[in-house]
Jmol script that loads the backbone (N, CA, C; Angstrom):
load data "model"
ATOM      1  N   MET A   1      36.444  45.546 124.390  1.00  0.00           N
ATOM      2  CA  MET A   1      37.146  45.818 125.229  1.00  0.00           C
ATOM      3  C   MET A   1      38.431  45.922 125.347  1.00  0.00           C
ATOM      4  N   MET A   2      38.732  44.460 124.672  1.00  0.00           N
ATOM      5  CA  MET A   2      39.921  43.822 124.281  1.00  0.00           C
ATOM      6  C   MET A   2      40.692  44.592 122.998  1.00  0.00           C
ATOM      7  N   SER A   3      39.938  44.660 122.191  1.00  0.00           N
ATOM      8  CA  SER A   3      40.584  46.185 121.595  1.00  0.00           C
ATOM      9  C   SER A   3      40.222  47.295 121.644  1.00  0.00           C
ATOM     10  N   GLU A   4      39.062  47.530 122.736  1.00  0.00           N
ATOM     11  CA  GLU A   4      39.566  48.517 123.078  1.00  0.00           C
ATOM     12  C   GLU A   4      41.060  49.624 124.165  1.00  0.00           C
ATOM     13  N   ALA A   5      41.347  48.679 124.622  1.00  0.00           N
ATOM     14  CA  ALA A   5      41.896  48.288 125.495  1.00  0.00           C
ATOM     15  C   ALA A   5      43.624  48.107 124.441  1.00  0.00           C
ATOM     16  N   GLY A   6      43.190  47.864 123.246  1.00  0.00           N
ATOM     17  CA  GLY A   6      44.668  47.921 123.143  1.00  0.00           C
ATOM     18  C   GLY A   6      45.612  46.633 122.232  1.00  0.00           C
ATOM     19  N   LEU A   7      44.020  45.043 123.273  1.00  0.00           N
ATOM     20  CA  LEU A   7      44.675  44.316 122.566  1.00  0.00           C
ATOM     21  C   LEU A   7      45.068  43.168 121.732  1.00  0.00           C
ATOM     22  N   LEU A   8      43.636  43.844 120.082  1.00  0.00           N
ATOM     23  CA  LEU A   8      43.315  43.161 120.141  1.00  0.00           C
ATOM     24  C   LEU A   8      43.488  44.333 119.220  1.00  0.00           C
ATOM     25  N   GLU A   9      42.755  44.078 117.527  1.00  0.00           N
ATOM     26  CA  GLU A   9      43.134  44.704 116.370  1.00  0.00           C
ATOM     27  C   GLU A   9      41.536  44.768 116.149  1.00  0.00           C
ATOM     28  N   ARG A  10      41.527  44.871 115.757  1.00  0.00           N
ATOM     29  CA  ARG A  10      39.727  44.743 115.360  1.00  0.00           C
ATOM     30  C   ARG A  10      39.558  45.330 113.066  1.00  0.00           C
ATOM     31  N   LYS A  11      38.983  45.361 112.592  1.00  0.00           N
ATOM     32  CA  LYS A  11      38.970  44.985 111.368  1.00  0.00           C
ATOM     33  C   LYS A  11      37.634  44.234 110.600  1.00  0.00           C
ATOM     34  N   LYS A  12      37.062  45.537 110.225  1.00  0.00           N
ATOM     35  CA  LYS A  12      35.685  45.363 110.092  1.00  0.00           C
ATOM     36  C   LYS A  12      35.606  45.641 108.398  1.00  0.00           C
ATOM     37  N   GLU A  13      35.039  44.384 107.843  1.00  0.00           N
ATOM     38  CA  GLU A  13      34.621  43.822 105.900  1.00  0.00           C
ATOM     39  C   GLU A  13      33.522  43.806 105.885  1.00  0.00           C
ATOM     40  N   GLY A  14      32.514  44.887 105.282  1.00  0.00           N
ATOM     41  CA  GLY A  14      30.905  44.574 104.987  1.00  0.00           C
ATOM     42  C   GLY A  14      30.558  43.769 106.852  1.00  0.00           C
ATOM     43  N   VAL A  15      29.903  42.463 106.661  1.00  0.00           N
ATOM     44  CA  VAL A  15      29.159  42.025 107.851  1.00  0.00           C
ATOM     45  C   VAL A  15      30.355  41.275 108.556  1.00  0.00           C
ATOM     46  N   ARG A  16      31.749  41.219 108.405  1.00  0.00           N
ATOM     47  CA  ARG A  16      32.305  40.067 108.914  1.00  0.00           C
ATOM     48  C   ARG A  16      33.482  40.942 109.344  1.00  0.00           C
ATOM     49  N   VAL A  17      34.022  40.682 111.175  1.00  0.00           N
ATOM     50  CA  VAL A  17      34.927  41.711 111.231  1.00  0.00           C
ATOM     51  C   VAL A  17      35.760  40.560 111.784  1.00  0.00           C
ATOM     52  N   PHE A  18      37.392  41.044 112.008  1.00  0.00           N
ATOM     53  CA  PHE A  18      38.462  40.006 112.029  1.00  0.00           C
ATOM     54  C   PHE A  18      39.546  40.518 113.225  1.00  0.00           C
ATOM     55  N   TYR A  19      39.438  39.937 113.612  1.00  0.00           N
ATOM     56  CA  TYR A  19      40.266  40.652 115.421  1.00  0.00           C
ATOM     57  C   TYR A  19      41.640  39.788 114.598  1.00  0.00           C
ATOM     58  N   ARG A  20      42.871  41.119 115.527  1.00  0.00           N
ATOM     59  CA  ARG A  20      43.692  40.376 115.400  1.00  0.00           C
ATOM     60  C   ARG A  20      44.793  40.363 116.321  1.00  0.00           C
ATOM     61  N   VAL A  21      45.443  39.276 117.296  1.00  0.00           N
ATOM     62  CA  VAL A  21      46.360  39.816 118.271  1.00  0.00           C
ATOM     63  C   VAL A  21      47.015  41.273 117.788  1.00  0.00           C
ATOM     64  N   GLU A  22      46.615  42.308 119.553  1.00  0.00           N
ATOM     65  CA  GLU A  22      47.904  43.429 118.985  1.00  0.00           C
ATOM     66  C   GLU A  22      49.012  43.461 119.932  1.00  0.00           C
ATOM     67  N   ASP A  23      48.510  42.605 120.610  1.00  0.00           N
ATOM     68  CA  ASP A  23      50.485  43.017 121.696  1.00  0.00           C
ATOM     69  C   ASP A  23      50.421  41.391 122.216  1.00  0.00           C
ATOM     70  N   ARG A  24      51.402  41.181 122.187  1.00  0.00           N
ATOM     71  CA  ARG A  24      52.023  39.863 123.143  1.00  0.00           C
ATOM     72  C   ARG A  24      51.815  39.479 124.352  1.00  0.00           C
ATOM     73  N   LEU A  25      51.158  40.901 124.757  1.00  0.00           N
ATOM     74  CA  LEU A  25      51.103  40.339 126.593  1.00  0.00           C
ATOM     75  C   LEU A  25      49.971  38.833 126.531  1.00  0.00           C
ATOM     76  N   VAL A  26      49.590  38.846 124.940  1.00  0.00           N
ATOM     77  CA  VAL A  26      47.700  37.928 124.966  1.00  0.00           C
ATOM     78  C   VAL A  26      48.175  37.025 125.214  1.00  0.00           C
ATOM     79  N   PHE A  27      49.646  36.874 124.366  1.00  0.00           N
ATOM     80  CA  PHE A  27      49.907  35.662 124.368  1.00  0.00           C
ATOM     81  C   PHE A  27      50.581  34.741 125.844  1.00  0.00           C
ATOM     82  N   ASP A  28      51.325  35.378 126.502  1.00  0.00           N
ATOM     83  CA  ASP A  28      52.118  35.531 128.028  1.00  0.00           C
ATOM     84  C   ASP A  28      50.798  35.520 128.626  1.00  0.00           C
ATOM     85  N   LEU A  29      49.633  36.078 128.805  1.00  0.00           N
ATOM     86  CA  LEU A  29      48.863  35.951 129.828  1.00  0.00           C
ATOM     87  C   LEU A  29      48.356  34.970 129.648  1.00  0.00           C
ATOM     88  N   CYS A  30      48.109  34.051 128.496  1.00  0.00           N
ATOM     89  CA  CYS A  30      47.610  32.612 127.548  1.00  0.00           C
ATOM     90  C   CYS A  30      48.053  31.839 128.298  1.00  0.00           C
ATOM     91  N   GLU A  31      50.055  31.164 128.298  1.00  0.00           N
ATOM     92  CA  GLU A  31      51.063  30.839 129.140  1.00  0.00           C
ATOM     93  C   GLU A  31      50.834  30.356 130.262  1.00  0.00           C
ATOM     94  N   LEU A  32      50.351  31.835 130.729  1.00  0.00           N
ATOM     95  CA  LEU A  32      50.440  31.907 132.336  1.00  0.00           C
ATOM     96  C   LEU A  32      48.817  31.142 132.932  1.00  0.00           C
ATOM     97  N   VAL A  33      47.907  31.181 132.694  1.00  0.00           N
ATOM     98  CA  VAL A  33      46.717  31.088 132.492  1.00  0.00           C
ATOM     99  C   VAL A  33      46.884  29.680 132.478  1.00  0.00           C
ATOM    100  N   CYS A  34      47.016  28.838 131.790  1.00  0.00           N
ATOM    101  CA  CYS A  34      47.059  27.697 130.902  1.00  0.00           C
ATOM    102  C   CYS A  34      48.083  26.659 131.916  1.00  0.00           C
ATOM    103  N   GLY A  35      49.042  27.131 132.210  1.00  0.00           N
ATOM    104  CA  GLY A  35      50.132  26.960 132.580  1.00  0.00           C
ATOM    105  C   GLY A  35      49.899  26.087 134.122  1.00  0.00           C
ATOM    106  N   LYS A  36      48.828  27.163 135.081  1.00  0.00           N
ATOM    107  CA  LYS A  36      48.685  27.051 135.805  1.00  0.00           C
ATOM    108  C   LYS A  36      47.319  26.115 136.381  1.00  0.00           C
ATOM    109  N   LEU A  37      46.536  26.379 135.114  1.00  0.00           N
ATOM    110  CA  LEU A  37      45.376  24.905 135.275  1.00  0.00           C
ATOM    111  C   LEU A  37      46.045  23.725 135.132  1.00  0.00           C
ATOM    112  N   ASN A  38      47.501  23.746 134.342  1.00  0.00           N
ATOM    113  CA  ASN A  38      48.074  22.325 133.908  1.00  0.00           C
ATOM    114  C   ASN A  38      48.376  21.222 135.657  1.00  0.00           C
ATOM    115  N   ARG A  39      48.684  22.743 135.922  1.00  0.00           N
ATOM    116  CA  ARG A  39      49.729  22.460 137.463  1.00  0.00           C
ATOM    117  C   ARG A  39      48.462  21.646 138.574  1.00  0.00           C
ATOM    118  N   ASP A  40      47.325  22.842 138.571  1.00  0.00           N
ATOM    119  CA  ASP A  40      46.561  22.979 140.008  1.00  0.00           C
ATOM    120  C   ASP A  40      45.284  20.214 138.596  1.00  0.00           C
ATOM    121  N   HIS A  41      45.682  20.666 137.075  1.00  0.00           N
ATOM    122  CA  HIS A  41      44.624  19.603 137.323  1.00  0.00           C
ATOM    123  C   HIS A  41      46.268  18.845 137.411  1.00  0.00           C
ATOM    124  N   LYS A  42      47.359  18.913 137.241  1.00  0.00           N
ATOM    125  CA  LYS A  42      48.526  17.478 137.805  1.00  0.00           C
ATOM    126  C   LYS A  42      48.409  17.226 139.681  1.00  0.00           C
ATOM    127  N   VAL A  43      48.452  18.162 140.338  1.00  0.00           N
ATOM    128  CA  VAL A  43      47.862  18.308 142.138  1.00  0.00           C
ATOM    129  C   VAL A  43      46.454  17.464 141.928  1.00  0.00           C
ATOM    130  N   LEU A  44      45.331  17.994 141.247  1.00  0.00           N
ATOM    131  CA  LEU A  44      43.889  16.634 141.983  1.00  0.00           C
ATOM    132  C   LEU A  44      44.223  15.876 141.331  1.00  0.00           C
ATOM    133  N   SER A  45      44.959  15.565 140.008  1.00  0.00           N
ATOM    134  CA  SER A  45      44.872  14.401 139.131  1.00  0.00           C
ATOM    135  C   SER A  45      46.074  13.294 140.202  1.00  0.00           C
ATOM    136  N   GLU A  46      47.081  14.017 141.374  1.00  0.00           N
ATOM    137  CA  GLU A  46      47.562  13.393 142.372  1.00  0.00           C
ATOM    138  C   GLU A  46      46.883  12.507 143.556  1.00  0.00           C
ATOM    139  N   ILE A  47      46.278  14.261 143.835  1.00  0.00           N
ATOM    140  CA  ILE A  47      45.200  13.249 144.658  1.00  0.00           C
ATOM    141  C   ILE A  47      44.177  12.690 144.791  1.00  0.00           C
ATOM    142  N   GLU A  48      43.511  12.591 144.166  1.00  0.00           N
ATOM    143  CA  GLU A  48      42.701  11.486 143.411  1.00  0.00           C
ATOM    144  C   GLU A  48      43.327  10.697 143.558  1.00  0.00           C
ATOM    145  N   TYR A  49      44.343   9.698 143.085  1.00  0.00           N
ATOM    146  CA  TYR A  49      45.292   8.912 142.405  1.00  0.00           C
ATOM    147  C   TYR A  49      45.582   8.144 144.114  1.00  0.00           C
ATOM    148  N   SER A  50      45.958   9.066 144.539  1.00  0.00           N
ATOM    149  CA  SER A  50      46.377   8.548 146.382  1.00  0.00           C
ATOM    150  C   SER A  50      45.220   8.353 146.864  1.00  0.00           C
ATOM    151  N   ILE A  51      43.815   7.842 146.626  1.00  0.00           N
ATOM    152  CA  ILE A  51      42.624   8.358 148.148  1.00  0.00           C
ATOM    153  C   ILE A  51      42.365   6.691 147.114  1.00  0.00           C
TER     154      ILE A  51
END
end "model"
wireframe off; spacefill off
backbone 0.3
color backbone group
């Protein structure tokens, strides 16, 4: 699905398949998601610590 959307390049060699990030947007999305998870974790940790 991601290769069909142009986000990844898929290259088949025999029985192996190699993927490569084709669109830099993938890295931006990963940074956004990781940043959100880190902020959520920090907030939850602060709440648990204050209880």
